Each structure stands twice: as C-alpha cells, then as structure tokens.
C-alpha positions in Angstrom: 104.7 91.9 106.6 105.2 91.7 102.8 104.6 94.7 100.5 101.4 93.0 99.2 100.1 92.6 102.7 100.9 96.3 103.4 98.9 97.3 100.3 96.0 95.1 101.3 96.0 96.7 104.8 96.1 100.2 103.4 93.3 99.5 100.9 91.2 98.0 103.8 91.9 101.0 106.0 91.1 103.4 103.2 87.7 101.7 102.6 86.8 102.0 106.3 88.1 105.5 106.6 86.6 107.2 103.6 83.0 107.6 104.9 84.2 109.4 108.1 87.1 111.3 106.6 85.4 114.7 106.5 84.4 114.5 110.2 87.8 113.3 111.1 89.5 116.2 109.4 87.2 118.6 111.1 87.6 117.0 114.5 91.4 117.1 114.2 91.5 120.7 112.8 94.0 121.7 115.5 96.5 119.4 113.8 95.8 120.1 110.2 95.0 123.8 109.7 91.5 123.1 108.6 89.5 126.3 108.7 86.0 124.9 108.3 85.7 125.1 104.5 83.5 122.6 102.8 85.4 119.5 101.6 83.7 117.6 98.9 83.4 113.8 99.3 84.7 113.5 95.7 87.9 115.3 96.6 88.3 113.2 99.8 88.0 110.0 97.7 90.4 111.2 95.1 93.0 112.2 97.7 92.8 108.9 99.6 93.1 106.9 96.4 96.0 109.0 95.2 97.8 108.6 98.5 97.4 104.8 98.6 98.7 104.6 95.0 101.6 106.9 96.0 102.6 104.5 98.8 102.3 101.6 96.4 104.6 103.3 93.9 107.2 104.0 96.6 107.1 100.2 97.2 107.7 99.7 93.4 104.2 98.4 93.0 101.5 99.4 90.4 98.5 98.9 92.6 95.9 100.3 90.2 93.6 101.4 93.1 90.6 103.4 91.8 88.0 105.6 93.6 85.4 103.0 92.5 87.4 100.4 94.6 86.6 102.3 97.8 83.0 101.1 97.4 83.9 97.4 97.3 83.7 95.4 100.5 
C-alpha cells in the first residue's frame, strides 16, 4: 500500500465513521473514559479531520483535508 492509498483509505473511513462517532464513543466508554458528557458534532468533525491530517503529516504529506470534505461522497 502506498502512502497515497493509505490516505485515501483513511479519508474514506473518516467519512463513513463521522456520522456514528458519538454513538461509538458512548458505546465504547469502558475503553475511553467517556463520562456521558455531551460531545458536539462540530468537535467530533474537527478532531477526526485533525487526526487524519496528523497521520498524513507523519507520512510527509500535506493532505489538506477539511471538515467540509467529510460531507463529500
């Protein structure tokens, strides 16, 4: 797998994950210290995009992945 393919895969996964992220965090609270506080969808989107861009940077890539890109199919 090339770095570009890895990034494409991560972006695709992020797009499919974002809508169910809050429920996933709550469901897996035993693993992540979640205490039932409200998590804004904006914060979830920001965190997912930041993480994907972080991984890209670690691969010496400037992915330029934006929160608006999560809505593209």
